[in-house]
N, C-alpha and C positions, 0 to 999 in steps of 0.2 A: 898173280891174279886172284883177287878174293872171291870167294864164292858169296852169293847173297843168301841170307838165310829166309827160308820160306816162312811168311808169318802165319801164325795160327789165328782163327777168328774172323769176325766181319768187319768190315770197314764202317766208318761213320755214314757214309753215304748209302751203303747197303741196308743198314739199319733205318735210315729215314725214309727209304724207298718202302720198306716192309710195313712201317707204321703208317705211312701215306696209304697204301693200298689198303690195310686194315681198317683204317678210318672211313675210306670210301666205301668199302662193302658194308660196315656197321650203318652208315648213314643211309645207305639203300635199304638195308634188311630191318632196321628198327622200327620205322612206321608200319611196315607190313606185319611184323610180329604183334605190334600193339593192337592193330586192327584184328588179327586173328584171335587174340585173347579176349577181346570185347565181344566178338561174334560167338566165340565158345561160351562165355558166360550167358549171352542171351540164350543160346541154343539150350543151356543147361537149365536155366529158369523155365523155358517153354517146356523142357521134358518134365520137370518136376510138377509143373501145373497139371499136365496130362495126367501124370502118375495119381495126383491127389484127385482129380475128377474121376479117374478109373476106380480109385479106393471107394469114393463117395458112392458110385453106381453099383459097385460090387457089394459094399455094405447094405445098400438099399435093396438089393436082389437077395441077400442072404437073411436079413433080419426083417422082423416084423415092424419095427419102427423106422420110419423114412427120415433122412437127412434133407431138410427141406432146402429149397435154392436160395432162400435168404438167410441161412444158417452162416454164422461167421466161421473163420478158421480156428478160433479158440474154441467154440462150440463142437466143430468137427474133431478137433484134436481130443478132446474130453471123450467123445464117443468111441473113435476109432484107434486112438493112440498112434499118431502120425509119428513117423521115424522122426528123430531129432535131427538127422542129416538133411531130410527134406525140409524141415523147418527152418534150419540154419540157412540154407541155400536161399530160400525166399526172403527170409528176414535180412538178409544183407542187401537184396534187391530194392526191398519195400520195408520202410519204417513201420507202416501200419498193418503189418502182416496179418495180425490177430483180428482186423477189421474187415479183411476181403471175404465177400461172399462166394458161395459155390457159383450163383449166377454170373458175379464177375470174372471168375475163372473161365467159365465157359464162353463168355464174351470175348475175352483175352486170346482164348485158343482159336475161335472162329475167324478173328480178324487176322489178315496176313500180315 
């Protein structure tokens, strides 16, 4: 009587089952992940806008010269020295970042 050798490793069917299950899980999770990334980017943009408005309010409270509501982001940057990180985040979202006014930022923050 011959002894059967015990094979090591996985069979082709086992590998195909694992690949199929992985594909189904990926198909389920990928759209949710993309939605979360977009939501996180919009929340980050909103946070940066709030930070810039607070920066303008703080600057106005501490200095004799006021930043007007119709001043653009380029003018505000020259006065306050906005962090390059904040500028980069908003620049990615809006090509005309330098033309956004304080009033537009306040309006964007007030609308849900």
